[in-house]
C-alpha positions as CSV (number, residue, x, y, z in Angstrom):
1,M,0.1,0.0,-0.1
2,D,1.2,3.4,-0.9
3,F,1.2,6.2,1.7
4,D,-1.6,8.7,0.8
5,A,-1.1,11.8,2.8
6,A,-4.3,13.4,1.9
7,A,-6.4,10.4,3.0
8,A,-4.3,10.3,6.2
9,I,-5.0,13.9,7.0
10,V,-8.8,13.5,6.4
11,A,-8.9,10.4,8.5
12,G,-6.9,12.0,11.4
13,L,-9.3,15.1,11.2
14,G,-12.4,12.8,11.0
15,G,-11.1,10.7,14.0
16,G,-10.2,13.9,16.0
17,A,-13.6,15.4,15.4
18,I,-15.6,12.5,16.5
19,M,-13.3,12.0,19.4
20,S,-13.8,15.6,20.4
21,A,-17.7,15.3,20.0
22,L,-17.6,12.2,22.1
23,L,-15.6,13.9,24.9
24,Y,-18.0,17.0,24.9
25,M,-21.0,14.7,25.0
26,G,-19.4,12.9,28.0
27,I,-18.9,16.1,29.8
28,G,-22.4,17.1,29.1
29,M,-23.9,13.9,30.3
30,M,-21.6,13.3,33.3
31,P,-20.2,16.8,34.4
32,K,-19.0,15.5,37.7
33,Q,-17.2,12.5,36.3
34,M,-15.8,13.9,33.1
35,K,-13.5,16.8,34.1
36,M,-11.0,17.2,31.4
37,N,-12.0,20.1,29.2
38,L,-9.6,19.4,26.3
39,F,-10.0,22.5,24.3
40,L,-9.9,24.8,27.2
41,M,-6.7,23.1,28.7
42,L,-5.0,23.3,25.3
43,G,-6.2,26.8,24.3
44,T,-5.1,28.4,27.6
45,M,-1.5,27.4,26.9
46,M,-1.6,30.1,24.2
47,V,-4.2,32.7,25.2
48,Q,-6.0,33.7,28.4
49,D,-9.3,34.8,26.9
50,K,-11.5,31.9,27.6
51,R,-13.8,32.0,24.5
52,M,-10.6,32.5,22.4
53,A,-9.0,29.5,24.1
54,Y,-11.8,27.2,23.1
55,I,-11.1,28.0,19.4
56,V,-7.3,27.9,19.8
57,G,-7.7,24.6,21.7
58,A,-9.8,23.1,18.9
59,M,-7.3,24.2,16.3
60,M,-4.5,22.7,18.3
61,H,-6.4,19.4,18.7
62,G,-7.2,19.4,14.9
63,A,-3.4,19.7,14.2
64,M,-2.5,17.0,16.6
65,S,-5.3,14.9,15.0
66,I,-3.6,15.5,11.6
67,A,-0.2,14.4,13.1
68,F,-1.4,11.3,14.8
69,G,-3.5,10.4,11.6
70,L,-0.3,10.8,9.5
71,A,1.7,8.7,12.1
72,H,-1.0,6.0,12.0
73,V,-0.8,5.6,8.2
74,A,3.0,6.0,8.2
75,L,2.9,2.8,10.5
76,Y,0.4,1.0,8.3
77,T,2.8,1.6,5.4
78,A,6.1,0.8,7.3
79,F,4.7,-2.6,8.4
80,G,3.0,-3.3,5.0
81,L,-0.5,-3.4,6.5
82,E,-3.1,-3.4,3.8
83,S,-6.2,-4.9,5.5
84,A,-7.8,-5.0,8.8
85,L,-6.7,-1.4,9.5
86,V,-9.6,-0.9,11.9
87,V,-8.3,-3.7,14.1
88,W,-4.8,-2.3,13.8
89,G,-6.2,1.0,14.8
90,V,-6.9,-0.5,18.2
91,L,-3.2,-1.3,18.8
92,F,-2.1,2.1,17.4
93,G,-4.7,3.7,19.5
94,L,-3.2,2.2,22.6
95,A,0.1,3.5,21.5
96,H,-1.4,6.9,20.8
97,W,-2.9,6.6,24.4
98,L,0.5,6.0,25.9
99,I,2.2,8.9,24.2
100,S,-0.7,11.3,24.9
101,G,-1.0,10.1,28.6
102,M,2.7,10.6,29.3
103,G,2.2,14.1,27.7
104,L,-0.6,14.9,30.1
105,G,1.7,14.1,32.9
106,M,4.2,16.8,31.7
107,M,1.5,19.5,31.4
108,P,2.4,21.4,34.5
109,T,5.8,22.1,33.1
110,M,4.5,23.5,29.9
111,H,1.2,25.2,31.0
112,S,1.4,28.4,33.0
113,A,-2.2,28.4,34.1
114,I,-1.6,24.9,35.8
115,R,1.5,26.2,37.4
116,R,-0.6,29.3,38.7
117,G,-3.3,27.0,40.1
118,E,-5.9,28.3,37.8
119,L,-6.4,25.0,35.9
120,Q,-6.2,21.5,37.6
121,A,-3.1,19.5,36.4
122,P,-4.6,16.3,34.8
123,G,-1.7,14.1,35.7
124,A,-0.2,11.3,33.6
125,F,-3.2,9.4,31.8
126,A,-5.6,12.0,33.3
127,M,-5.3,10.2,36.6
128,N,-5.7,13.3,38.6
129,F,-9.4,13.5,37.5
130,P,-12.2,11.1,38.4
131,T,-11.9,7.4,37.1
132,M,-14.4,8.0,34.4
133,T,-12.3,10.9,33.0
134,A,-9.2,8.5,32.9
135,A,-11.3,5.8,31.3
136,G,-12.7,8.1,28.7
137,F,-9.2,9.3,27.9
138,F,-8.2,5.7,27.3
139,M,-11.4,4.8,25.2
140,L,-11.2,8.0,23.1
141,H,-7.7,7.2,22.0
142,V,-8.7,3.5,21.1
143,I,-11.7,4.9,19.2
144,F,-9.5,7.4,17.3
145,G,-7.3,4.6,16.3
146,I,-10.3,2.7,15.0
147,L,-11.7,5.7,13.2
148,V,-8.3,6.5,11.4
149,G,-8.3,2.9,10.1
150,A,-11.9,2.9,9.1
151,F,-11.6,6.4,7.3
152,Y,-8.3,5.6,5.7
153,T,-9.7,2.2,4.5
154,A,-12.8,4.0,3.0
155,L,-10.5,6.8,1.3
156,I,-8.0,4.7,-0.4
């Protein structure tokens, strides 16, 4: 299978958009258990205005979705995977969760609002939040992997 960057970008954006929708649906349905406001956390790394932070955070997540979509497809290509990309997406989603989970643990060193105590530090793998948040963080990354595999399969 040849690497198709355009399809990988679309697959990453699609997976990231659905991942975000599911996250915010979870927050809306279970606000006491789902505490990680991803767009706000990402956006306030760049701007302090809360409304603008949501926009910036969504853009940052979109860029990360593209990067991870490209990475997933690069791995498909590197390993010569041509079928069952949805199943492989589960494995790649687990790897994505590991990388992102470690990144969350480093948030206080990168995020001035967390250092100032204005935002709660998520901790590695979102473990500073309620259990449902950490479980949701895990599941959303697995779902992202599945979606990238499904979208990429549909697009090539």
